[in-house]
mmCIF file of the N, C-alpha and C atoms, coordinates in Angstrom:
data_MODEL
# 
_entry.id   MODEL 
# 
loop_
_atom_site.group_PDB 
_atom_site.id 
_atom_site.type_symbol 
_atom_site.label_atom_id 
_atom_site.label_alt_id 
_atom_site.label_comp_id 
_atom_site.label_asym_id 
_atom_site.label_entity_id 
_atom_site.label_seq_id 
_atom_site.pdbx_PDB_ins_code 
_atom_site.Cartn_x 
_atom_site.Cartn_y 
_atom_site.Cartn_z 
_atom_site.occupancy 
_atom_site.B_iso_or_equiv 
_atom_site.pdbx_formal_charge 
_atom_site.auth_seq_id 
_atom_site.auth_comp_id 
_atom_site.auth_asym_id 
_atom_site.auth_atom_id 
_atom_site.pdbx_PDB_model_num 
ATOM 1   N N  . UNK A 1 1  ? 0.845  -1.179  0.000   1.00 0.00 ? 1  UNK A N  1 
ATOM 2   C CA . UNK A 1 1  ? 0.000  0.000   0.000   1.00 0.00 ? 1  UNK A CA 1 
ATOM 3   C C  . UNK A 1 1  ? 0.891  1.243   0.000   1.00 0.00 ? 1  UNK A C  1 
ATOM 4   N N  . UNK A 1 2  ? 0.592  2.139   -0.896  1.00 0.00 ? 2  UNK A N  1 
ATOM 5   C CA . UNK A 1 2  ? 1.323  3.401   -0.921  1.00 0.00 ? 2  UNK A CA 1 
ATOM 6   C C  . UNK A 1 2  ? 0.975  4.215   0.317   1.00 0.00 ? 2  UNK A C  1 
ATOM 7   N N  . UNK A 1 3  ? 1.957  4.872   0.860   1.00 0.00 ? 3  UNK A N  1 
ATOM 8   C CA . UNK A 1 3  ? 1.686  5.774   1.975   1.00 0.00 ? 3  UNK A CA 1 
ATOM 9   C C  . UNK A 1 3  ? 0.739  6.872   1.489   1.00 0.00 ? 3  UNK A C  1 
ATOM 10  N N  . UNK A 1 4  ? -0.120 7.310   2.380   1.00 0.00 ? 4  UNK A N  1 
ATOM 11  C CA . UNK A 1 4  ? -1.120 8.330   2.012   1.00 0.00 ? 4  UNK A CA 1 
ATOM 12  C C  . UNK A 1 4  ? -0.454 9.566   1.413   1.00 0.00 ? 4  UNK A C  1 
ATOM 13  N N  . UNK A 1 5  ? 0.630  10.015  2.014   1.00 0.00 ? 5  UNK A N  1 
ATOM 14  C CA . UNK A 1 5  ? 1.316  11.214  1.523   1.00 0.00 ? 5  UNK A CA 1 
ATOM 15  C C  . UNK A 1 5  ? 1.888  10.989  0.124   1.00 0.00 ? 5  UNK A C  1 
ATOM 16  N N  . UNK A 1 6  ? 2.404  9.792   -0.126  1.00 0.00 ? 6  UNK A N  1 
ATOM 17  C CA . UNK A 1 6  ? 2.954  9.479   -1.445  1.00 0.00 ? 6  UNK A CA 1 
ATOM 18  C C  . UNK A 1 6  ? 1.840  9.488   -2.488  1.00 0.00 ? 6  UNK A C  1 
ATOM 19  N N  . UNK A 1 7  ? 0.732  8.818   -2.172  1.00 0.00 ? 7  UNK A N  1 
ATOM 20  C CA . UNK A 1 7  ? -0.380 8.774   -3.123  1.00 0.00 ? 7  UNK A CA 1 
ATOM 21  C C  . UNK A 1 7  ? -0.938 10.176  -3.393  1.00 0.00 ? 7  UNK A C  1 
ATOM 22  N N  . UNK A 1 8  ? -1.084 10.976  -2.345  1.00 0.00 ? 8  UNK A N  1 
ATOM 23  C CA . UNK A 1 8  ? -1.590 12.342  -2.525  1.00 0.00 ? 8  UNK A CA 1 
ATOM 24  C C  . UNK A 1 8  ? -0.631 13.173  -3.383  1.00 0.00 ? 8  UNK A C  1 
ATOM 25  N N  . UNK A 1 9  ? 0.658  13.007  -3.155  1.00 0.00 ? 9  UNK A N  1 
ATOM 26  C CA . UNK A 1 9  ? 1.648  13.744  -3.943  1.00 0.00 ? 9  UNK A CA 1 
ATOM 27  C C  . UNK A 1 9  ? 1.619  13.317  -5.406  1.00 0.00 ? 9  UNK A C  1 
ATOM 28  N N  . UNK A 1 10 ? 1.463  12.015  -5.637  1.00 0.00 ? 10 UNK A N  1 
ATOM 29  C CA . UNK A 1 10 ? 1.365  11.533  -7.024  1.00 0.00 ? 10 UNK A CA 1 
ATOM 30  C C  . UNK A 1 10 ? 0.112  12.088  -7.710  1.00 0.00 ? 10 UNK A C  1 
ATOM 31  N N  . UNK A 1 11 ? -0.991 12.097  -7.005  1.00 0.00 ? 11 UNK A N  1 
ATOM 32  C CA . UNK A 1 11 ? -2.233 12.623  -7.581  1.00 0.00 ? 11 UNK A CA 1 
ATOM 33  C C  . UNK A 1 11 ? -2.119 14.124  -7.846  1.00 0.00 ? 11 UNK A C  1 
ATOM 34  N N  . UNK A 1 12 ? -1.451 14.842  -6.956  1.00 0.00 ? 12 UNK A N  1 
ATOM 35  C CA . UNK A 1 12 ? -1.244 16.277  -7.171  1.00 0.00 ? 12 UNK A CA 1 
ATOM 36  C C  . UNK A 1 12 ? -0.353 16.513  -8.394  1.00 0.00 ? 12 UNK A C  1 
ATOM 37  N N  . UNK A 1 13 ? 0.699  15.713  -8.510  1.00 0.00 ? 13 UNK A N  1 
ATOM 38  C CA . UNK A 1 13 ? 1.591  15.820  -9.673  1.00 0.00 ? 13 UNK A CA 1 
ATOM 39  C C  . UNK A 1 13 ? 0.823  15.514  -10.958 1.00 0.00 ? 13 UNK A C  1 
ATOM 40  N N  . UNK A 1 14 ? -0.021 14.498  -10.906 1.00 0.00 ? 14 UNK A N  1 
ATOM 41  C CA . UNK A 1 14 ? -0.829 14.142  -12.074 1.00 0.00 ? 14 UNK A CA 1 
ATOM 42  C C  . UNK A 1 14 ? -1.763 15.288  -12.458 1.00 0.00 ? 14 UNK A C  1 
ATOM 43  N N  . UNK A 1 15 ? -2.374 15.908  -11.466 1.00 0.00 ? 15 UNK A N  1 
ATOM 44  C CA . UNK A 1 15 ? -3.264 17.041  -11.721 1.00 0.00 ? 15 UNK A CA 1 
ATOM 45  C C  . UNK A 1 15 ? -2.506 18.205  -12.362 1.00 0.00 ? 15 UNK A C  1 
ATOM 46  N N  . UNK A 1 16 ? -1.328 18.492  -11.830 1.00 0.00 ? 16 UNK A N  1 
ATOM 47  C CA . UNK A 1 16 ? -0.517 19.575  -12.401 1.00 0.00 ? 16 UNK A CA 1 
ATOM 48  C C  . UNK A 1 16 ? -0.095 19.256  -13.829 1.00 0.00 ? 16 UNK A C  1 
ATOM 49  N N  . UNK A 1 17 ? 0.253  18.012  -14.080 1.00 0.00 ? 17 UNK A N  1 
ATOM 50  C CA . UNK A 1 17 ? 0.630  17.620  -15.444 1.00 0.00 ? 17 UNK A CA 1 
ATOM 51  C C  . UNK A 1 17 ? -0.559 17.716  -16.397 1.00 0.00 ? 17 UNK A C  1 
ATOM 52  N N  . UNK A 1 18 ? -1.744 17.374  -15.920 1.00 0.00 ? 18 UNK A N  1 
ATOM 53  C CA . UNK A 1 18 ? -2.937 17.511  -16.778 1.00 0.00 ? 18 UNK A CA 1 
ATOM 54  C C  . UNK A 1 18 ? -3.163 18.982  -17.149 1.00 0.00 ? 18 UNK A C  1 
ATOM 55  N N  . UNK A 1 19 ? -2.943 19.858  -16.192 1.00 0.00 ? 19 UNK A N  1 
ATOM 56  C CA . UNK A 1 19 ? -3.060 21.286  -16.455 1.00 0.00 ? 19 UNK A CA 1 
ATOM 57  C C  . UNK A 1 19 ? -2.013 21.722  -17.480 1.00 0.00 ? 19 UNK A C  1 
ATOM 58  N N  . UNK A 1 20 ? -0.782 21.254  -17.299 1.00 0.00 ? 20 UNK A N  1 
ATOM 59  C CA . UNK A 1 20 ? 0.283  21.583  -18.255 1.00 0.00 ? 20 UNK A CA 1 
ATOM 60  C C  . UNK A 1 20 ? -0.043 21.027  -19.637 1.00 0.00 ? 20 UNK A C  1 
ATOM 61  N N  . UNK A 1 21 ? -0.615 19.834  -19.679 1.00 0.00 ? 21 UNK A N  1 
ATOM 62  C CA . UNK A 1 21 ? -0.977 19.225  -20.957 1.00 0.00 ? 21 UNK A CA 1 
ATOM 63  C C  . UNK A 1 21 ? -2.027 20.059  -21.690 1.00 0.00 ? 21 UNK A C  1 
ATOM 64  N N  . UNK A 1 22 ? -2.977 20.580  -20.948 1.00 0.00 ? 22 UNK A N  1 
ATOM 65  C CA . UNK A 1 22 ? -4.019 21.413  -21.568 1.00 0.00 ? 22 UNK A CA 1 
ATOM 66  C C  . UNK A 1 22 ? -3.413 22.642  -22.238 1.00 0.00 ? 22 UNK A C  1 
ATOM 67  N N  . UNK A 1 23 ? -2.452 23.265  -21.589 1.00 0.00 ? 23 UNK A N  1 
ATOM 68  C CA . UNK A 1 23 ? -1.790 24.427  -22.183 1.00 0.00 ? 23 UNK A CA 1 
ATOM 69  C C  . UNK A 1 23 ? -0.855 24.015  -23.311 1.00 0.00 ? 23 UNK A C  1 
ATOM 70  N N  . UNK A 1 24 ? -0.129 22.941  -23.099 1.00 0.00 ? 24 UNK A N  1 
ATOM 71  C CA . UNK A 1 24 ? 0.836  22.487  -24.109 1.00 0.00 ? 24 UNK A CA 1 
ATOM 72  C C  . UNK A 1 24 ? 0.143  22.073  -25.399 1.00 0.00 ? 24 UNK A C  1 
ATOM 73  N N  . UNK A 1 25 ? -1.048 21.524  -25.285 1.00 0.00 ? 25 UNK A N  1 
ATOM 74  C CA . UNK A 1 25 ? -1.764 21.065  -26.478 1.00 0.00 ? 25 UNK A CA 1 
ATOM 75  C C  . UNK A 1 25 ? -2.042 22.215  -27.443 1.00 0.00 ? 25 UNK A C  1 
ATOM 76  N N  . UNK A 1 26 ? -2.111 23.420  -26.912 1.00 0.00 ? 26 UNK A N  1 
ATOM 77  C CA . UNK A 1 26 ? -2.405 24.584  -27.762 1.00 0.00 ? 26 UNK A CA 1 
ATOM 78  C C  . UNK A 1 26 ? -1.173 25.259  -28.321 1.00 0.00 ? 26 UNK A C  1 
ATOM 79  N N  . UNK A 1 27 ? -0.032 25.090  -27.648 1.00 0.00 ? 27 UNK A N  1 
ATOM 80  C CA . UNK A 1 27 ? 1.112  25.916  -28.046 1.00 0.00 ? 27 UNK A CA 1 
ATOM 81  C C  . UNK A 1 27 ? 2.411  25.165  -28.310 1.00 0.00 ? 27 UNK A C  1 
ATOM 82  N N  . UNK A 1 28 ? 2.530  23.952  -27.819 1.00 0.00 ? 28 UNK A N  1 
ATOM 83  C CA . UNK A 1 28 ? 3.818  23.256  -27.891 1.00 0.00 ? 28 UNK A CA 1 
ATOM 84  C C  . UNK A 1 28 ? 3.861  22.243  -29.027 1.00 0.00 ? 28 UNK A C  1 
ATOM 85  N N  . UNK A 1 29 ? 5.051  21.775  -29.285 1.00 0.00 ? 29 UNK A N  1 
ATOM 86  C CA . UNK A 1 29 ? 5.249  20.733  -30.295 1.00 0.00 ? 29 UNK A CA 1 
ATOM 87  C C  . UNK A 1 29 ? 4.615  19.428  -29.822 1.00 0.00 ? 29 UNK A C  1 
ATOM 88  N N  . UNK A 1 30 ? 4.221  18.579  -30.760 1.00 0.00 ? 30 UNK A N  1 
ATOM 89  C CA . UNK A 1 30 ? 3.597  17.297  -30.387 1.00 0.00 ? 30 UNK A CA 1 
ATOM 90  C C  . UNK A 1 30 ? 4.453  16.439  -29.450 1.00 0.00 ? 30 UNK A C  1 
ATOM 91  N N  . UNK A 1 31 ? 5.772  16.502  -29.606 1.00 0.00 ? 31 UNK A N  1 
ATOM 92  C CA . UNK A 1 31 ? 6.656  15.714  -28.743 1.00 0.00 ? 31 UNK A CA 1 
ATOM 93  C C  . UNK A 1 31 ? 6.482  16.118  -27.276 1.00 0.00 ? 31 UNK A C  1 
ATOM 94  N N  . UNK A 1 32 ? 6.291  17.384  -27.014 1.00 0.00 ? 32 UNK A N  1 
ATOM 95  C CA . UNK A 1 32 ? 6.118  17.868  -25.641 1.00 0.00 ? 32 UNK A CA 1 
ATOM 96  C C  . UNK A 1 32 ? 4.803  17.343  -25.070 1.00 0.00 ? 32 UNK A C  1 
ATOM 97  N N  . UNK A 1 33 ? 3.736  17.464  -25.821 1.00 0.00 ? 33 UNK A N  1 
ATOM 98  C CA . UNK A 1 33 ? 2.432  16.990  -25.330 1.00 0.00 ? 33 UNK A CA 1 
ATOM 99  C C  . UNK A 1 33 ? 2.439  15.476  -25.142 1.00 0.00 ? 33 UNK A C  1 
ATOM 100 N N  . UNK A 1 34 ? 3.091  14.783  -26.040 1.00 0.00 ? 34 UNK A N  1 
ATOM 101 C CA . UNK A 1 34 ? 3.179  13.327  -25.925 1.00 0.00 ? 34 UNK A CA 1 
ATOM 102 C C  . UNK A 1 34 ? 3.946  12.914  -24.679 1.00 0.00 ? 34 UNK A C  1 
ATOM 103 N N  . UNK A 1 35 ? 5.024  13.594  -24.389 1.00 0.00 ? 35 UNK A N  1 
ATOM 104 C CA . UNK A 1 35 ? 5.831  13.271  -23.214 1.00 0.00 ? 35 UNK A CA 1 
ATOM 105 C C  . UNK A 1 35 ? 5.067  13.564  -21.929 1.00 0.00 ? 35 UNK A C  1 
ATOM 106 N N  . UNK A 1 36 ? 4.362  14.665  -21.883 1.00 0.00 ? 36 UNK A N  1 
ATOM 107 C CA . UNK A 1 36 ? 3.548  14.983  -20.697 1.00 0.00 ? 36 UNK A CA 1 
ATOM 108 C C  . UNK A 1 36 ? 2.470  13.917  -20.510 1.00 0.00 ? 36 UNK A C  1 
ATOM 109 N N  . UNK A 1 37 ? 1.830  13.522  -21.605 1.00 0.00 ? 37 UNK A N  1 
ATOM 110 C CA . UNK A 1 37 ? 0.801  12.481  -21.525 1.00 0.00 ? 37 UNK A CA 1 
ATOM 111 C C  . UNK A 1 37 ? 1.404  11.169  -21.021 1.00 0.00 ? 37 UNK A C  1 
ATOM 112 N N  . UNK A 1 38 ? 2.600  10.834  -21.468 1.00 0.00 ? 38 UNK A N  1 
ATOM 113 C CA . UNK A 1 38 ? 3.270  9.619   -20.990 1.00 0.00 ? 38 UNK A CA 1 
ATOM 114 C C  . UNK A 1 38 ? 3.544  9.691   -19.491 1.00 0.00 ? 38 UNK A C  1 
ATOM 115 N N  . UNK A 1 39 ? 3.954  10.847  -19.004 1.00 0.00 ? 39 UNK A N  1 
ATOM 116 C CA . UNK A 1 39 ? 4.202  11.014  -17.564 1.00 0.00 ? 39 UNK A CA 1 
ATOM 117 C C  . UNK A 1 39 ? 2.916  10.821  -16.761 1.00 0.00 ? 39 UNK A C  1 
ATOM 118 N N  . UNK A 1 40 ? 1.823  11.372  -17.257 1.00 0.00 ? 40 UNK A N  1 
ATOM 119 C CA . UNK A 1 40 ? 0.531  11.199  -16.593 1.00 0.00 ? 40 UNK A CA 1 
ATOM 120 C C  . UNK A 1 40 ? 0.183  9.714   -16.532 1.00 0.00 ? 40 UNK A C  1 
ATOM 121 N N  . UNK A 1 41 ? 0.382  9.031   -17.647 1.00 0.00 ? 41 UNK A N  1 
ATOM 122 C CA . UNK A 1 41 ? 0.084  7.599   -17.711 1.00 0.00 ? 41 UNK A CA 1 
ATOM 123 C C  . UNK A 1 41 ? 0.954  6.804   -16.743 1.00 0.00 ? 41 UNK A C  1 
ATOM 124 N N  . UNK A 1 42 ? 2.212  7.157   -16.620 1.00 0.00 ? 42 UNK A N  1 
ATOM 125 C CA . UNK A 1 42 ? 3.114  6.436   -15.727 1.00 0.00 ? 42 UNK A CA 1 
ATOM 126 C C  . UNK A 1 42 ? 2.728  6.634   -14.264 1.00 0.00 ? 42 UNK A C  1 
ATOM 127 N N  . UNK A 1 43 ? 2.335  7.843   -13.909 1.00 0.00 ? 43 UNK A N  1 
ATOM 128 C CA . UNK A 1 43 ? 1.891  8.098   -12.535 1.00 0.00 ? 43 UNK A CA 1 
ATOM 129 C C  . UNK A 1 43 ? 0.633  7.295   -12.241 1.00 0.00 ? 43 UNK A C  1 
ATOM 130 N N  . UNK A 1 44 ? -0.311 7.301   -13.175 1.00 0.00 ? 44 UNK A N  1 
ATOM 131 C CA . UNK A 1 44 ? -1.540 6.538   -13.003 1.00 0.00 ? 44 UNK A CA 1 
ATOM 132 C C  . UNK A 1 44 ? -1.224 5.044   -12.863 1.00 0.00 ? 44 UNK A C  1 
ATOM 133 N N  . UNK A 1 45 ? -0.267 4.565   -13.631 1.00 0.00 ? 45 UNK A N  1 
ATOM 134 C CA . UNK A 1 45 ? 0.122  3.155   -13.566 1.00 0.00 ? 45 UNK A CA 1 
ATOM 135 C C  . UNK A 1 45 ? 0.705  2.796   -12.205 1.00 0.00 ? 45 UNK A C  1 
ATOM 136 N N  . UNK A 1 46 ? 1.477  3.696   -11.616 1.00 0.00 ? 46 UNK A N  1 
ATOM 137 C CA . UNK A 1 46 ? 2.040  3.440   -10.277 1.00 0.00 ? 46 UNK A CA 1 
ATOM 138 C C  . UNK A 1 46 ? 0.910  3.225   -9.276  1.00 0.00 ? 46 UNK A C  1 
ATOM 139 N N  . UNK A 1 47 ? -0.072 4.104   -9.304  1.00 0.00 ? 47 UNK A N  1 
ATOM 140 C CA . UNK A 1 47 ? -1.179 4.027   -8.344  1.00 0.00 ? 47 UNK A CA 1 
ATOM 141 C C  . UNK A 1 47 ? -2.004 2.768   -8.578  1.00 0.00 ? 47 UNK A C  1 
ATOM 142 N N  . UNK A 1 48 ? -2.358 2.503   -9.828  1.00 0.00 ? 48 UNK A N  1 
ATOM 143 C CA . UNK A 1 48 ? -3.193 1.336   -10.147 1.00 0.00 ? 48 UNK A CA 1 
ATOM 144 C C  . UNK A 1 48 ? -2.468 0.027   -9.872  1.00 0.00 ? 48 UNK A C  1 
ATOM 145 N N  . UNK A 1 49 ? -1.190 -0.043  -10.192 1.00 0.00 ? 49 UNK A N  1 
ATOM 146 C CA . UNK A 1 49 ? -0.427 -1.265  -9.958  1.00 0.00 ? 49 UNK A CA 1 
ATOM 147 C C  . UNK A 1 49 ? -0.305 -1.545  -8.472  1.00 0.00 ? 49 UNK A C  1 
ATOM 148 N N  . UNK A 1 50 ? -0.104 -0.508  -7.685  1.00 0.00 ? 50 UNK A N  1 
ATOM 149 C CA . UNK A 1 50 ? -0.027 -0.699  -6.245  1.00 0.00 ? 50 UNK A CA 1 
ATOM 150 C C  . UNK A 1 50 ? -1.351 -1.223  -5.705  1.00 0.00 ? 50 UNK A C  1 
ATOM 151 N N  . UNK A 1 51 ? -2.474 -0.701  -6.203  1.00 0.00 ? 51 UNK A N  1 
ATOM 152 C CA . UNK A 1 51 ? -3.789 -1.188  -5.782  1.00 0.00 ? 51 UNK A CA 1 
ATOM 153 C C  . UNK A 1 51 ? -3.966 -2.658  -6.164  1.00 0.00 ? 51 UNK A C  1 
ATOM 154 N N  . UNK A 1 52 ? -3.538 -3.005  -7.364  1.00 0.00 ? 52 UNK A N  1 
ATOM 155 C CA . UNK A 1 52 ? -3.636 -4.389  -7.826  1.00 0.00 ? 52 UNK A CA 1 
ATOM 156 C C  . UNK A 1 52 ? -2.810 -5.314  -6.936  1.00 0.00 ? 52 UNK A C  1 
ATOM 157 N N  . UNK A 1 53 ? -1.597 -4.901  -6.609  1.00 0.00 ? 53 UNK A N  1 
ATOM 158 C CA . UNK A 1 53 ? -0.741 -5.716  -5.751  1.00 0.00 ? 53 UNK A CA 1 
ATOM 159 C C  . UNK A 1 53 ? -1.336 -5.866  -4.352  1.00 0.00 ? 53 UNK A C  1 
ATOM 160 N N  . UNK A 1 54 ? -1.990 -4.833  -3.855  1.00 0.00 ? 54 UNK A N  1 
ATOM 161 C CA . UNK A 1 54 ? -2.683 -4.934  -2.567  1.00 0.00 ? 54 UNK A CA 1 
ATOM 162 C C  . UNK A 1 54 ? -3.776 -6.001  -2.637  1.00 0.00 ? 54 UNK A C  1 
ATOM 163 N N  . UNK A 1 55 ? -4.527 -6.015  -3.737  1.00 0.00 ? 55 UNK A N  1 
ATOM 164 C CA . UNK A 1 55 ? -5.585 -7.021  -3.907  1.00 0.00 ? 55 UNK A CA 1 
ATOM 165 C C  . UNK A 1 55 ? -5.004 -8.426  -3.987  1.00 0.00 ? 55 UNK A C  1 
ATOM 166 N N  . UNK A 1 56 ? -3.920 -8.600  -4.711  1.00 0.00 ? 56 UNK A N  1 
ATOM 167 C CA . UNK A 1 56 ? -3.268 -9.911  -4.810  1.00 0.00 ? 56 UNK A CA 1 
ATOM 168 C C  . UNK A 1 56 ? -2.796 -10.367 -3.430  1.00 0.00 ? 56 UNK A C  1 
ATOM 169 N N  . UNK A 1 57 ? -2.173 -9.468  -2.691  1.00 0.00 ? 57 UNK A N  1 
ATOM 170 C CA . UNK A 1 57 ? -1.720 -9.803  -1.334  1.00 0.00 ? 57 UNK A CA 1 
ATOM 171 C C  . UNK A 1 57 ? -2.890 -10.254 -0.456  1.00 0.00 ? 57 UNK A C  1 
ATOM 172 N N  . UNK A 1 58 ? -3.997 -9.560  -0.572  1.00 0.00 ? 58 UNK A N  1 
ATOM 173 C CA . UNK A 1 58 ? -5.179 -9.898  0.219   1.00 0.00 ? 58 UNK A CA 1 
ATOM 174 C C  . UNK A 1 58 ? -5.712 -11.282 -0.154  1.00 0.00 ? 58 UNK A C  1 
ATOM 175 N N  . UNK A 1 59 ? -5.757 -11.592 -1.424  1.00 0.00 ? 59 UNK A N  1 
ATOM 176 C CA . UNK A 1 59 ? -6.231 -12.913 -1.883  1.00 0.00 ? 59 UNK A CA 1 
ATOM 177 C C  . UNK A 1 59 ? -5.300 -14.013 -1.383  1.00 0.00 ? 59 UNK A C  1 
ATOM 178 N N  . UNK A 1 60 ? -3.998 -13.775 -1.463  1.00 0.00 ? 60 UNK A N  1 
ATOM 179 C CA . UNK A 1 60 ? -3.035 -14.766 -0.990  1.00 0.00 ? 60 UNK A CA 1 
ATOM 180 C C  . UNK A 1 60 ? -3.212 -15.013 0.511   1.00 0.00 ? 60 UNK A C  1 
ATOM 181 N N  . UNK A 1 61 ? -3.412 -13.955 1.287   1.00 0.00 ? 61 UNK A N  1 
ATOM 182 C CA . UNK A 1 61 ? -3.635 -14.113 2.727   1.00 0.00 ? 61 UNK A CA 1 
ATOM 183 C C  . UNK A 1 61 ? -4.901 -14.922 3.001   1.00 0.00 ? 61 UNK A C  1 
ATOM 184 N N  . UNK A 1 62 ? -5.975 -14.627 2.226   1.00 0.00 ? 62 UNK A N  1 
ATOM 185 C CA . UNK A 1 62 ? -7.231 -15.359 2.402   1.00 0.00 ? 62 UNK A CA 1 
ATOM 186 C C  . UNK A 1 62 ? -7.048 -16.840 2.098   1.00 0.00 ? 62 UNK A C  1 
ATOM 187 N N  . UNK A 1 63 ? -6.302 -17.161 1.063   1.00 0.00 ? 63 UNK A N  1 
ATOM 188 C CA . UNK A 1 63 ? -6.073 -18.566 0.695   1.00 0.00 ? 63 UNK A CA 1 
ATOM 189 C C  . UNK A 1 63 ? -5.264 -19.270 1.783   1.00 0.00 ? 63 UNK A C  1 
ATOM 190 N N  . UNK A 1 64 ? -4.256 -18.603 2.304   1.00 0.00 ? 64 UNK A N  1 
ATOM 191 C CA . UNK A 1 64 ? -3.420 -19.205 3.352   1.00 0.00 ? 64 UNK A CA 1 
ATOM 192 C C  . UNK A 1 64 ? -4.195 -19.440 4.641   1.00 0.00 ? 64 UNK A C  1 
ATOM 193 N N  . UNK A 1 65 ? -5.190 -18.592 4.920   1.00 0.00 ? 65 UNK A N  1 
ATOM 194 C CA . UNK A 1 65 ? -5.961 -18.714 6.155   1.00 0.00 ? 65 UNK A CA 1 
ATOM 195 C C  . UNK A 1 65 ? -7.070 -19.752 6.080   1.00 0.00 ? 65 UNK A C  1 
ATOM 196 N N  . UNK A 1 66 ? -7.283 -20.334 4.922   1.00 0.00 ? 66 UNK A N  1 
ATOM 197 C CA . UNK A 1 66 ? -8.358 -21.341 4.786   1.00 0.00 ? 66 UNK A CA 1 
ATOM 198 C C  . UNK A 1 66 ? -7.875 -22.713 5.095   1.00 0.00 ? 66 UNK A C  1 
# 
């Protein structure tokens, strides 16, 4: 499980990047917007993967306790 502060910081970073992406989409080269979008995706993947691993851990514990 990600620490609450870590998860909140990642979500804040993701929000800031989404804001930057909105501005970049109007004025920057496609490479810049693509890179920002990739960063957003990577942050989202960190959060989702951690949640998935928490679920797997929980299932393994349930199986061991039966």
